N, C-alpha and C positions, 0 to 999 in steps of 0.2 A: 504494500500500500504506500503510495506517495504522500508527500506533504499535502495536507488539506488546503483547499482554496480559502482565501479570506472571505469572510461574510460580507454581504452587500450592506451599504449604508441605507438609511431610511429614504434619503433622496433618490438613490439609485433604484430602489424598489418602486418609488412613485413614478419616475421617468419611464421605467420599463413598462409599467401598467399603462401610462398615458400614450406611449409611442408604439404599442404592440401593433405590428402590421403596417407601420408608417415609416418612411425613410427617416432615419434618426437625425441626420444633419439638417434637414429642412425644418424640423420642428423642435430642435433642442432649446432654442431661445423661448419658444412658446411654453414648453414644459417648465423651464426655469422660472419664467414669470408667474406661472400658475402656482408653483411651489412657494414662491415668495409671498404670494397673496393668501395662502392657506393659514388658518388660525392654528394654534397649538393643538386644539381638539381635533381638527381635520387632519393634522399630521400624525396624530397619535397611533392610528393603525399601522402606519409605516414604521414608526419608531419602535412600536411593540414587536413587530415582525423582525426588524433588524436586531433588536436585543435578543430575541429568541434564537436567531441564527448565529449571533455572536457566541451565545452560551454553547451551542452545538459545536461551533468552530473551535472554541477554546478547549472543550473536552476532547475533540478529535486531535487537536494539535498536541495536547498533553500526552495522549496515547501514542501518537507518532513519535514524539521526542523521547518517550520512555523505551522505545525499541532500540 
């Protein structure tokens, strides 16, 4: 098993959801503007998911380093 991939940040999860099926370069600024306009409550599902993925990453990384 190779080194685990780093977990995605909340912003990355949001952008991935917003741009699914759309050319990324053309709409990256639009997604960034949307993210900036979100309230903390609206951002919370992405922050929560990122935090969960971070915990999994840290566990996998510790297991990988122990080998």
